[in-house]
Structures are given as structure tokens and as C-alpha cells.
N, C-alpha and C positions, 0 to 999 in steps of 0.2 A: 248653368249660368243664371244667376240672378241678375234680374234687370233694376235693381237697385244699386248694385255693385258697378265700378267703373268697369269700361268693356275695353280693350283693345282692338281696334280694326285696321288692318293690312289694305292699301288699295295699290294693285301694281296699275302700270300706266296710268299713273296718277296725274300727269302733266297732258294727257290727251283730251278730247273732248267729252268723252264719256266721264273720263275722270273729274274732269272740271265741273260738269253737271251732278256729278254723283258727291262727291265732299261736303257739299254745302247742306245737302239734304241729311247726311249723317249727322254733320256737326249740330244741328239744328234741333235734332232729338227726333227726327221723323221715322230712323229705324229703330229704335230701341225705347223710344218714350221720353216724357221730358224731366223724367226723374233720374235719369241714367248718364253720369259722365261718360265722355268718349274719349279715349286717347288713339289719335290718329297716327296711322306710320304711311307716307308717302314714298313708294318704291318706284324708282326710274331708272332706266339705261342713262348712262353719262349725257348723252345729247339732250335729254328731257328734265335734267335738272333744274335748271332755270326756270322752265315753265313751272315745273312742281313747286318750286322755292315761292314763285310770285303766287301760287295759290295759296302758300301757305300763310304769306302776308296778309291777302285777303281775309283769309279765313280768321287770323288774329283780330283785324278791323271790324269783323261782323260782331264780336263781342257776344257768340253763342254762351247762354250759361251752362249748355251742355258739354260744351267743349273743354276737357282738362288739359290739353296737349297736342301738338301735331310737330312731328318730325319729318324731315326729307332725308333719303338716303339710296345710293345705290347697292347698297350692300343687303344682299338677301337673306341672309343670317341675321343678321340685326333687325330688319324689316319683320322678318316673321317670329322673333324671340318673344315668348308669351303672348302671342296673338289668340285672340278667341274668335274672331271673325276674319277671313281673308277673301277679300274680293278680288279675283285674277281678271283683269280687264285686260291688259295689255297682251296682245297677240300679233303675229305676223300677219297681214291681209295678202291675199293673194295679188301678185304682181302679173304685169305683161308676160306673157309667153312659159309663166309659172305652172310645172306640171301639179297634178294633184299630189303625187308622192313626194315634190319639192315642198308644199306645203305643210304638208303633215312633218317631214322632217325638220321644217323650219320652226315650227310651233314644238316640236319634242324637245327642241334645244331650249325652248322656254319654260314650258312646264313640266318637265323633267326635274330641274334644278329645283325649281320653287317648291314641288312635291317634296323634293330631299330636304330642303330647308326648313318645311313646315314641319316635315317629320322629326329633325333634330331639334326644334326648338319650340314649336308650338304648343299653347296651352293643353292639357288633356282633354279639356272640352272643346277644341277648335271645330269650326263649321267652314267648309269652303264652298264659295260659289264662283264658277266659272262662268265668266262672260264672253271674252274673248272667244272669238270663232274659228275652226269649228269646235263650239264649245263642248258638246257632249263627249267628243273624243280628246279633246284637252283636258276634260275631267278625268276622262279613263286614264290618260298619259300621267297627270299627277299624282293620282291615287295609284298606280303602280308604283310611283317612287316613294311612298310613305308607308310602308308595311306596318308601321306600328300605329297609326291612325286607322282606326274601324273604317272600311271602304264607304258605308252608308254617309258618311260625313261628307264626302264629295260629290256636289251635284253641279248640274248645268242649267243654266237659263233658258227656261220657255214661258215665264211670266209675261216676257212682253208679248208675244205671240197671242197668249191668252187674254192680256189687256186689250191687244189690238181687235180681238173676235168679241169681246164685250161692248166694245165701241162701236164696231160696224153694226153689231145686232141692235145696239140702244138706237143708234141713228135710224135703222130700217124700220123700228117700232114706234119711234118717236117718244120712246120713255127713258128715265133715270138710268145710267149705268148700274145703280147701286139694285135697282129691280131685278137683275137677270144674276142667275146663280147656275152652277153646277154644268159649266161648259167645259169642254177638255180639248186640250191637245195634246196628241200623242206622237211619240216616235222622236224624230231629229229635229233639232233647231235648224231645218234647212227648207228648201223647196218643196221637199217630200212630208213634210209636217203633215197632220190630221188635225184639223180643227173639227170638233164632233159636237153638234147643238140636242142630240138624240134623247140626252139625259137632261137638257137644260129646263129651267123653272123660270117662270116670271111672277113676281110677287106686286100684286096690286098696292095701293096706297091705304086700302082697308085691311091689309094682309091676307088676303085671298091669294092662293097661289093655284098655277095652270101651268100645263106642260108646255114649254117653248115651242114644240113644233106646231101645236095648234094655233098659238098666237101669230106664229108667222104664216100659217095658211091662211086664217083670218085677214091678214094685213096684204098678203102676195095675192090672194085669189085663189087657193085650192092647194092640195098637195102636190100636185103635179108640177105647179110653178114654183114653191119651196124648193123641190128638188133640182129642176132646173137653175135657181136663184144660188143654192148650195156649190153647185158644179161649175157654173158659169161666174159668178161673182162672188160671193163670200168667200170659198176657201181658196181661189187664186189671189184675193185681195189681202187676206190675212198672211198667206205665206209670201208675198212679193211686195208687201208694205215698206219694206226697207228701202227697194229699189226705186218704189213711188217716190218717197219721202227724197231719196239722192236726187231723182230727176228734179222735183219743183224746188226744193231748197237749194240744191248745189251742195250738198254734204250731209254725213250721215245723221240718223236719227239718234243722236245721243242723248238728249233731254229724256226722250220716252224709254229709252235704255236704262239710264239712271234710275228713275221711278221706278220701274220693274224690279230693279236690283234691291230697291229700298223694301218693296213690298215683299221679294219672296224672303228676304233676311227676317223682316218684321213677323211674318206671319210663321215662319219656321221657329221662332223663338218665343212669339206670344200667344201661338196657336190661332186655327183657324175658325173657331168658334161655331162649330157645326156643321160647317159646309166644308165644299173641297175647292181646291184651285189646281193649278197645273205646274209640274216641275220635274225635270229631268233627274232622276234619281236611280240607283243602283238597283236593276231587276232582281227580284226574287223568282222569276219564273212565271209571275201573274201575267194573263192574258196572253199567254204563248209566248212572251218577251224571252229570249235565252237568259240564263242567268248570267250577270258579270257584266250586262250592256248598261251604260248610262243612257236611260230613256225615257221620254215623258209619258207620264202618268197622270190620271187625277190622282190628287193627294191631300189628305189633313193631315195637320201638325198636332201632336198632342204630347204634354211634357217635352218641347224642345227637339222631338223628331219627327220626320217626315215618316208617314204610312200611307202605303197604296191603298185607293179605295176599292175595296174588294165588293164581288157579287152582281157586278153589271153586266147587262146583255150587249152584245156588240154586234150589230147588224152585217150582214154579208159585205155590202160596200164599203162600209169604215174596215172592216177587219181586211180587205183586198188592200185600202189603202195604206193601212197601218202595217200590212206584210212588206211593202214596198217600201217604206222608210227603214224598217228593221234591216232590210237587205243591204240597205246604203249604210246604215251604222255596223252590220257585219262585215261588209267591205272597209270600212274606215278601219275597225279594230283589226282587221287582217294585214293590211297594210303598214300601220305602226307595229303591228308584231313584227311583220318579215322586216321592217328597219331596227329592229331590236329595241323598240322605244316603249315597251311593254313585256 
């Protein structure tokens, strides 16, 4: 995909809160850069069409120089025809009394047909980011219904968790977010996710770099206090930040989720400039994660493709946490398999 050519982007659930926050970022050039025209396709269910149509009117009124066109449709075949980037945002949330299997079945009815539509009509270079939860397993379902699309083109978003981790670290150390690098989110985008700072680095204003654990030990008063802070404050807060925002704001974290989706696709296509980030990608067996699962890893992007960062040492405590998250992913995979969704 050339970032000088126009790009067709399909956003599902476009009339929802995340969709609303996302569309204007894409149209403004934040995702592909200021020289790449964007054709937006907004896919909604019939009940959501009016909201998406209103967003389309606002997009026109913004007069973005990078917005080539915007269409609203409830037809998946049309929405995904020729698309280069598919952002699968719309998903069925868990309702009162809904069992886990019911949730998986409901989302299978959404992401299976969308995967089929991508398979039938998307561009040869299509890249897919699943935002709607349970994102990792929804990506697995969509990929299973798109046999002609390379499976590694289907990803799920843990960039929001990654960004949340960076923000918490920056606040604790009283440093700019940009000075912190090489933080990792492992596993599932759920409460079992594993934020890992063991390979993190802190870059000072003069360019000198130091291990992030050393900086935390200095700020918090020793390694023992760092370990307690990680277990009792940092990891739970990153994993449960969405619930915290709902409690405070009264609604979900739509804007930060949209920003993370922009970051994910931007880095996927334009590259990660020598560092790594976190994304849920198809496992090739690295770090003991079973092949075929969609799991979060430290990744870098080169020539428009995610690659898992290899050769990192993983401590016993982190590895135990990863194992628990992977077990959850395996349970979800086995459940959707038993339901005939993959």
C-alpha cells in the first residue's frame, strides 16, 4: 500500500461512540499522513444508519483536504469492496444474564459474515484491525471466514492497553510519554492481559537511555517497592482502566480507543522506526504461545508487516501471567470452535 495513493477504509459500527471518535481522526490525515486521500465507508446495522449519516454530514462540513469521499451503507459486500483497511469496531456487548458462550455466538454472527465479505471483495493488500470485544477471538473468527486472505492480516487491538501503560508510567516518573519505550502487553485484551516493563527504557532529554526498572526503583524507593507497585497498582490499573473510566465518566473510553486504533494502523503501514509496540497478531509459536492464536506480543512493523520482536528474556513471574492469559485465549478458541464459528 502506497501512502501517496488513495486508501479505502471501512469502519464497522460507525454510528457508535468509538466510530464517531475514530472517523474524524482518519479523515484528518492522522492515520495515513497528510498526503494520502482517504475514501471512507461507514458500515452500520439499519438501526444505526441515521447516526452514521449524521457523522457523514459532519465529515463533509470539516472540509478535510485528505477526505476524498464518505459513504454510508448497511450492506457488508459494498462496504468491504476494494477496502484496503478494515476497522471492525461494532460488536455485541455482554448483556445482563448473558453467558460467555452466548456472547461468543452473538459475535460470531457478526464477525463471521464480515470475514466472508472481506474475503469476497477486499483489496489484495487488505489489513484488518478488530476493535470490538472480545477482540482477539473476534479476529480469529473473522480470519477463519477469509481463507483467501493471509491470516497474519487479521489483528486485534491491544494498543489501547499499551498506551494506558505508557501513560501510567509517565505519570509515576513525571516524564513525557515519548521518553518511555519498549513496554509490552502480552496475551489477551482482557483482565488477564500482561503489562510488562522489564525491557522498558527511559530516554532522557540529552538522549541517554537507562532501563525503566532502574528508573522506577529510584522513583519508588527500591526494587521491592517497584514489585509491589507493579502487582498492586500498575498492572491492575492498566487492565481495568476501561472500567475505571466508565465509573468516572458514565460511558466507555471511546476517544482513547479511537486514538489507539489510529496508532495501530499508522505504525502498521508506516513503520515503527526502530522501536516496538504491542499488537495482537497471529502467533507463530514465539514465546511458547500456541500457533494460530491471536495474541498480543511486542511487535515492530517493517514494509507494512508486523513482526514479533524475538529474543527477549521473560521472567518467571511474567511468564506465569502470560500462561494464564493464553489459557483464556485457548478456552475462547475452543468455545468458538465448538460453536462451529471457526
